[in-house]
N, C-alpha and C positions, 0 to 999 in steps of 0.2 A: 162451402167455405165462403165467408163474406168477402165481397170484393172490396179492395182498397179504394177509397174515394180519390178522384182525380184532384191533384193539388191545385191545378189552374182553374178548376170549375167551382171551387168553394168560395163563397163570398161572406163577408162579415156585414150583417144587416144593421148592427148596432153602431158601427164605426163608419166614418165617411169613406167612400170608395174613391181611390185615386186612379186616374186613367193615364197618368204620365208614364213615360217609358221606364224610368228608374224608380218608380214607386210601387209598393206592394199592392196587388189587387186582391189579396186574400188575408184572412186572419189565421196565423199559423197555430193558434191555440183553440180553434173551433173543432178540431178533429184530433183523434188519437192515432199516432203512427209509430210503428216500431223502427222506422228508418230515422236515425239521428240526423242525417243530412238534410231532412226536410225543415227542421227548426234550428239548425246549427247557426249560432251567431259568430260571424267572422270579423268582428271589429278589432280583434287582437288585444294586446296589452296596453290599453289606453284608459284614462280615468272615465268612470261611468257618469260623472257629473256633467260631462259634455252633452249628454242626451237628456238632461234634467228637464229642459223646457220644450222638448219635442214629444210628439205622439208616438214616435218609433224609438226603439231601443238599440237598433243595429241593423245589420244587413245579413242576408242569407248567402248561400254559396252562389246563387244566381245574381247577386248584387241588388236584390229587392229589399225594401225596408221591412223590418219586422215590427209590427204594431205592438205597443205595450198592452199587457192584459189589464182587465178591470180590477184594480186593487183599491180597496177602501182604506184611505189614509186618515179617516176620522179618528181623533184621539179618544172620543167617547166609545166608539165601536172597538177600538184597540183595547181599552180598559175592560170592556165587557167580555172580550175574547179571553182575556187573562183569567177571568172568573169562570166562564162557562165552558170554554174549550179545554178538555183534559190534555190535549196534545199541543197546547200553546208553548209549553216550555221547550219542546223539541222541534218547533217550527222555525225555519230560517228562510231568509229571502235570498234567492239566486239572482245576483246582480247581472248575470249574463243574459237571463231570459226575463227577469222581472217577476217571476212567479214565486210563491211560497211553497217550500218543500218541507214535508214532515219526515224527520229522520227516523230510520228504523232502529230497532234495539241494537243491531249490529253496528250501525253508524254511531250511536251514542256510546257504545262500549269502546269503539275505536277512538273517539274524541277523548274519553276519559283516560284511556291508556296513554295517549300522546301527551295530555296535560300532566300526567303523573310521571313523565319521562320514562315510560316503559315501551317495550317493543309493540308496534301496532298489532302484530299477529299474536293472538294468545296461545297458539299452538307451538310457537317457536321458543326453543329453550337455548338461551345464549350461553349457558353453563353446562353444556353436555360434557361428558367424560372424554378426555383426549385419548385417542387410540394411536399408539405409536406403531404404525404399520410397517416401519422399517426394522423393528427389533422384536416385536412381540411374537412373531412367528419365524421360525428358522426356515430360510428358503434354500433350495438346492442351486438355483441359478441366480446370477447377479441381477440387481434391479435394472441396470443399464449395461449392455454389452456392446456398445458402439465402438468400432475400431478407432484407433488414434488417427487424426487427420495427417495428411502428408506434410503440412506446415510445421508439425511438431518435430520433424526430423531434419528440417532445413534451417540453417542459421538465419536469424532475423536480419532482413535487409535494412530496416530502420535503425537497429542498433549498430550495424556496420557503418552506416553513414555518420551516426553520432560519434562513434569512436574515431573515424577518419578526421572529423572536424576537430576533435580534441587533440589528436596527434599533431595536426597542422598548426593549431594555435600554440602548442608547447614548443614546436620547432621555431616558430617565428617570435617567441618570447612574448606573446600576447596573453598567455595564460600562465600565471605564476602560482606557486603554492601559497596557501594562506599563511600569514605569519603566525607563529606560535605565541599565543598570549599567555603570559605567566599569571597564574592565579595568585592573588594577593595572600600573603601569609596571614594566618589568624592572629588577632591581637594577643600579645603576651604581656603580662605584668612583670617584666624583667628589666625595668628601668629604675634609675635612681630618683627617688621621690624628692630628695632635697638637693637636686643638681643645681637648680637656679636659685637657691636660697641666698647665696652671697651677692647676686646681682639685684640690687634694690633699685626701684624706680625713684629718681630724685623728686619727681612731682609728688609722689606719695609722702616723701619725707617733709615736704613743705605744708602738707595738709594739717590743719589744726581743727579738731572736732569742736563743735559748738557746745557750750556748757549746758548741761541738762537742767531743766527747771527743778525748783525745790519740791520734794515730794510733799503731798498733803499731810497735815497733822490732825490731831484729834479735834481741834476746833472747827475743822471743815466737814466733820461728820454731820449727817442729817439729824442725829440725836446724840450730841456730845454730852459728856459728863457735866454735872451742874457747875463744877469749878471753872469750866471753860466759858460759861455764859457770862455776858456783861450784866453788871448791875446798872441801876439808873444813873448813878454817878459816873461809872466807867463809860457808859454809852454817851453821856453828855460830854465827857472829856474827849472821847474819840471823835465826836462830831466837830468839836472846836479846833482840833489839830489840823495841820496842813497834810495833804495826801502824802508828802515826802516823809513826814515825821511819824506816820502811823506804823505800828509794828505789823499789823495785818490790814488788808485793804477791804475788809468786809466785817459785818457784825454777825457773830455766830447766832444761829437760831436753832431751836429744837422742834422736831416734828414727830408725831407718833408713828408714822409709817413713811416709806420712801415715796409712795404714790401721792402723798400730800405735799411733796417738795415742789415749789413753783420753779419756773425757769429763772436762770441766773441772769440778771439784767446787765452785768458787765462782762458777759462772756465774749462778745464780739470785740469789745474794747481791749480786753486782755490778750486775745489772740492777735490783734493788730499790733499791739506794743511788742509782743514776743517776736513777730515777724520783722518789725523794725530793728530790734536788737540783733537778730541774726543777720540782717542785710547790711546795716550801717555800722554797727559797732566793730572796730578793728580787734583782731586777736593777735596776741603776742605770746610766744612760748618763753617761759621763764624757767631757768634751771635753779632748783633749790639746792642750797648747800646743807648737807646733813652732817 
């Protein structure tokens, strides 16, 4: 049987040797050991970037520094490894030790199952048939035959204290029964619809509605009949008249389609005059004799 090398007697010839009390005197990666405590990194759950600029990656169980392994970080060599190394796609870097680890087929299968939201163990069946062991087999003896405890036959002391407090509060008139709230009756359509018809609001009697504008005629159409269009003489006569003497305040035009009709130039002016009439003109109710 091959003797296990002494951990303290191993030296790393390629790395500088430290002689300080708290510095590692060995390279933990120069020998193979089955004891995980020899190379266990005890830095805990801290960011690995803190050791980026140091030659060590952490501390072992004895408090000595663990020297980083020789990893080639050249980008060209990394690219060549992607082409030449068949196990490159399954090689990962262990941040705890700084070494590159090649995943086995079992590890790759485990990662795939976790990414697919499946159970990591392929032998586990989460949909096994349910066995109702209480009813599928008729038993002679009960499942539990534990005798009733003594407390089940003794009146509860906590309930006795609660009842005593309630009785004392009722005697001292501190506890009164809740008032009975009458539920509102459902709405019924059994009222007189014309009950308030005789009581009229005097304010509504004084209201006089505004006169409605004159509805548009045939001459205001976008394509009126020819008899509604002005001739040259009628148009000249209409232009010479005063605005108050004109029968209509526009010249009828004919268009082939509605989308060819331009915007009405006097639209804002007419709306403004209509608003002035509603606001300033007084209204008087006149009773006609028939």
